[in-house]
C-alpha positions in Angstrom: -133.1 77.0 47.2 -132.0 76.6 50.8 -133.2 73.5 52.7 -136.1 73.9 55.1 -135.2 76.0 58.1 -136.5 73.3 60.4 -133.4 71.2 59.7 -130.9 74.1 60.0 -128.8 73.9 63.2 -129.9 76.6 65.6 -129.4 77.6 69.2 -131.7 74.9 70.5 -129.5 72.1 69.3 -126.1 73.6 70.1 -125.8 71.5 73.2 -127.0 68.3 71.4 -124.4 68.8 68.7 -121.7 69.2 71.4 -122.8 65.8 72.8 -122.3 64.0 69.5 -125.6 64.3 67.8 -125.6 65.1 64.1 -127.8 67.5 62.0 -129.4 66.1 58.9 -127.0 68.0 56.6 -124.0 66.2 58.2 -125.6 62.8 58.0 -126.3 63.4 54.3 -122.6 64.3 53.8 -121.4 61.1 55.7 -123.8 58.7 54.0 -124.3 60.1 50.5 -128.1 60.1 51.1 -129.6 63.6 50.6 -131.8 65.2 53.1 -134.9 65.0 51.0 -134.5 61.2 50.8 -133.8 60.9 54.5 -137.1 62.7 55.2 -139.0 60.6 52.8 -137.6 57.4 54.4 -138.8 58.7 57.8 -142.3 59.9 56.7 -143.3 57.2 54.3 -141.7 54.1 55.7 -140.5 54.8 59.2 -137.0 53.5 58.2 -135.3 56.1 60.4 -136.7 57.8 63.5 -134.4 60.7 64.4 -134.6 62.6 67.7 -136.4 66.0 67.6 -135.6 69.1 69.5 -138.4 71.3 70.9 -138.2 73.4 67.7 -138.4 70.4 65.5 -134.8 70.0 64.3 -133.9 66.4 63.4 -130.9 64.9 65.2 -129.1 61.7 64.4 -126.6 59.6 66.3 -124.1 56.9 65.3 -126.7 54.2 65.4 -128.9 56.1 63.0 -125.9 56.5 60.6 -125.2 52.8 60.8 -128.8 52.0 60.1 -128.7 54.2 57.0 -125.7 52.2 55.7 -127.6 49.0 56.4 -130.5 50.4 54.4 -128.2 51.2 51.5 -126.8 47.6 51.6 -130.3 46.2 51.1 -131.1 48.8 48.4 -127.9 47.9 46.5 -129.0 44.3 46.5 -132.1 45.3 44.6 -134.6 45.2 47.5 -137.3 47.9 47.0 -137.4 50.6 49.7 -140.9 49.5 50.8 -139.5 46.1 51.9 -136.3 47.2 53.7 -137.8 48.0 57.1 -139.2 44.5 57.6 -135.9 42.9 56.5 -133.9 45.0 59.0 -136.3 44.9 61.9 -136.8 41.1 61.7 -133.1 40.4 60.9 -134.2 38.3 57.9 -131.8 37.2 55.2 -132.4 38.5 51.8 -135.4 36.5 50.4 -134.7 34.3 47.3 -137.5 36.1 45.4 -138.1 39.7 46.2 -141.2 41.2 44.7 -139.6 43.2 42.0 -140.9 46.7 42.2 -138.0 47.9 40.1 -139.2 45.8 37.2 -142.7 47.2 37.6 -141.3 50.8 37.6 -139.1 50.1 34.6 -142.1 48.6 32.7 -144.1 51.7 33.7 -141.4 53.9 32.2 -141.1 51.8 29.0 -144.8 52.1 28.4 -144.8 55.9 29.1 -141.8 56.4 26.8 -143.6 54.4 24.1 -146.6 56.7 24.4 -144.4 59.9 24.6 -146.0 60.7 27.9 -143.5 63.1 29.3 -145.4 63.9 32.5 -145.7 60.3 33.4 -142.0 59.7 32.8 -141.1 62.8 34.8 -143.4 62.0 37.7 -142.2 58.4 38.0 -138.6 59.5 38.0 -139.2 62.3 40.5 -140.8 59.9 42.9 -137.9 57.5 42.6 -135.4 60.3 43.1 -137.0 61.2 46.4 -136.7 57.7 47.7 -133.3 56.4 46.5 -129.7 57.8 46.4 -128.4 58.5 42.8 -126.1 55.5 42.7 -128.8 53.0 43.7 -131.2 54.6 41.2 -128.5 54.4 38.5 -127.8 50.7 39.2 -131.4 49.4 39.8 -133.4 51.7 37.4 -131.5 53.7 34.8 -128.9 51.2 33.6 -131.4 48.2 33.3 -133.9 50.6 31.7 -131.5 51.8 29.1 -130.5 48.2 28.3 -134.2 47.2 27.9 -134.9 50.2 25.7 -131.8 49.5 23.5 -133.1 46.0 22.9 -136.6 47.2 22.2 -135.4 49.8 19.7 -133.6 47.2 17.5 -135.4 47.4 14.2 -138.7 48.6 15.7 -140.9 51.0 13.8 -141.1 54.2 15.8 -137.8 53.5 17.6 -136.1 56.8 16.5 -139.1 58.7 17.7 -139.1 57.0 21.1 -135.3 57.3 21.3 -135.3 61.1 20.5 -138.1 61.7 22.9 -136.5 59.9 25.8 -132.9 61.0 25.3 -134.0 64.6 25.0 -136.0 64.3 28.3 -133.0 62.6 30.0 -130.6 65.3 28.9 -133.0 68.1 30.0 -133.7 66.4 33.3 -130.1 65.8 34.3 -128.9 69.0 32.7 -131.2 71.1 34.8 -130.1 69.3 38.0 -126.4 69.7 37.1 -126.9 73.4 36.3 -128.6 74.0 39.6 -125.8 72.1 41.5 -123.0 73.9 39.5 -124.5 77.3 40.7 -123.9 76.2 44.3 -120.5 74.5 43.9 -117.0 75.9 43.8 -113.8 74.5 42.5 -112.4 73.0 39.3 -115.0 71.0 37.3 -115.0 67.5 35.9 -115.0 67.8 32.1 -117.0 65.1 30.3 -116.8 64.7 26.6 -119.0 62.5 24.3 -116.9 60.5 21.8 -119.8 58.2 20.8 -121.6 58.3 17.5 -124.8 58.8 19.5 -125.8 62.4 20.3 -127.4 62.9 23.8 -125.4 59.8 24.9 -127.4 58.7 28.0 -124.5 57.0 29.8 -122.4 60.2 29.6 -125.2 62.1 31.3 -125.4 59.3 33.9 -121.7 59.8 34.6 -122.2 63.6 34.9 -125.3 63.2 37.2 -123.4 60.8 39.6 -120.4 63.2 39.8 -122.7 66.2 40.3 -124.6 64.4 43.0 -121.3 64.0 44.8 -120.9 67.8 44.9 -118.5 67.9 42.0 -119.0 70.7 39.5 -119.3 69.3 35.9 -119.0 70.6 32.4 -120.5 68.4 29.6 -119.5 68.6 25.9 -122.1 66.4 24.2 -120.1 66.0 21.0 -116.5 64.9 20.1 -113.6 67.3 20.2 -110.4 67.1 18.0 -107.2 66.8 20.0 -106.2 70.4 19.7 -109.6 71.7 20.8 -109.8 69.3 23.8 -106.4 70.6 24.9 -107.8 74.2 24.5 -110.9 73.3 26.5 -108.6 71.9 29.3 -106.5 75.1 29.2 -109.6 77.3 29.6 -111.5 75.2 32.2 -108.5 73.8 34.2 -110.6 70.7 35.1 -109.8 68.4 37.9 -110.1 65.5 35.4 -111.4 64.7 31.9 -113.8 61.8 31.3 -114.2 60.6 27.7 -117.2 58.4 27.0 -117.4 56.2 23.9 -119.6 53.3 23.0 -117.8 52.5 19.8 -114.5 51.4 18.3 -112.2 54.4 17.9 -109.2 55.1 15.7 -106.7 54.3 18.4 -103.8 56.4 17.2 -106.1 59.4 17.2 -107.3 58.5 20.7 -103.7 58.3 22.0 -103.1 61.7 20.5 -106.2 63.1 22.1 -105.1 61.9 25.5 -101.5 63.1 25.1 -102.8 66.7 24.9 -104.6 66.5 28.3 -102.6 67.8 31.3 -104.8 66.3 34.0 -106.1 62.8 35.0 -108.1 61.2 32.2 -110.8 58.5 32.5 -112.0 56.6 29.4 -115.4 55.1 30.0 -117.8 53.0 28.0 -117.9 49.9 25.8 -114.8 51.2 24.0 -112.8 50.1 27.0 -113.7 46.5 26.3 -113.2 47.0 22.5 -109.7 48.4 23.0 -108.8 46.5 26.1 -105.3 45.4 25.0 -104.3 48.8 23.6 -105.6 50.7 26.6 -103.7 48.4 28.9 -100.4 49.2 27.2 -101.3 53.0 27.0 -102.2 53.0 30.7 -98.8 51.6 31.6 -97.2 54.5 29.7 -99.6 57.2 31.0 -99.8 57.2 34.8 -102.8 59.5 35.0 -104.9 57.4 32.5 -107.7 55.3 33.9 -110.5 53.1 32.4 -114.0 52.1 33.5 -116.6 50.3 31.5 -119.8 51.9 32.8 -121.0 54.9 34.8 -121.1 53.1 38.1 -117.5 51.9 37.9 -116.4 55.3 36.6 -118.1 57.0 39.6 -116.4 54.5 42.0 -113.0 55.1 40.4 -113.4 58.9 40.6 -114.1 58.5 44.3 -111.2 56.2 44.9 -108.9 58.6 43.1 -110.1 61.5 45.2 -111.4 63.3 42.1 -115.0 63.6 43.4 
């Protein structure tokens, strides 16, 4: 679906654009904050107040862009979006104790997951997605939530039920967004492969969602592939890179063989990086296009730094 026409550049803003003003689509590209979130920040919190043309088009200048980066700085420190405006406008330092709306949201989700309340899970996540960029949402909500759930599920009766419910929801949610994005994107995809013992590996899907949100087409194989078939998949898809995610110890000679058959940059991600730290350090020295990252956020940052996404 195309964005609302009121934010499409038209004849009435041609002169403004020539004078250095930016349409919302360009601001979203420069800052990584999508147009839906920028509108929500304006409507709900007055965080940004863009100029409007007579026809209602939003226009932003360099000061607006700088303010958005300042907002992101506060969000990345864990400050809820509802408290950011006061901090910026009053030039306050980050308070020692910020009312933790993230914790409340995570607890709400933990309770909803425990009750298998799909609509409550979906509504809470949709509201958060409208207010926060994907990277902030991943860091402040999804990764802490997964850690909390993993601890809760240790030996608890009903854990498999909750786990199956939540991971199925997460895969459906991110899979639908990735599918929608892929239909609008061109170019070689990032190929992500699950080499964990856990089907529906949530951290793999976080990696895929972050890459897709950066306008990178992605293909996800949610199960391990033997070396020959991974090489065959690479031959068919011609991906820009391969990301292998694993949360477990691997048979390292088999891993080295798997990587040797990949003819594009390869990123190994997950707890397996810490488990095989010494072996991967040696292998990386011998394989120039092999990189490692322990979690989805560092993997996303590395993909950006390498120009892959």
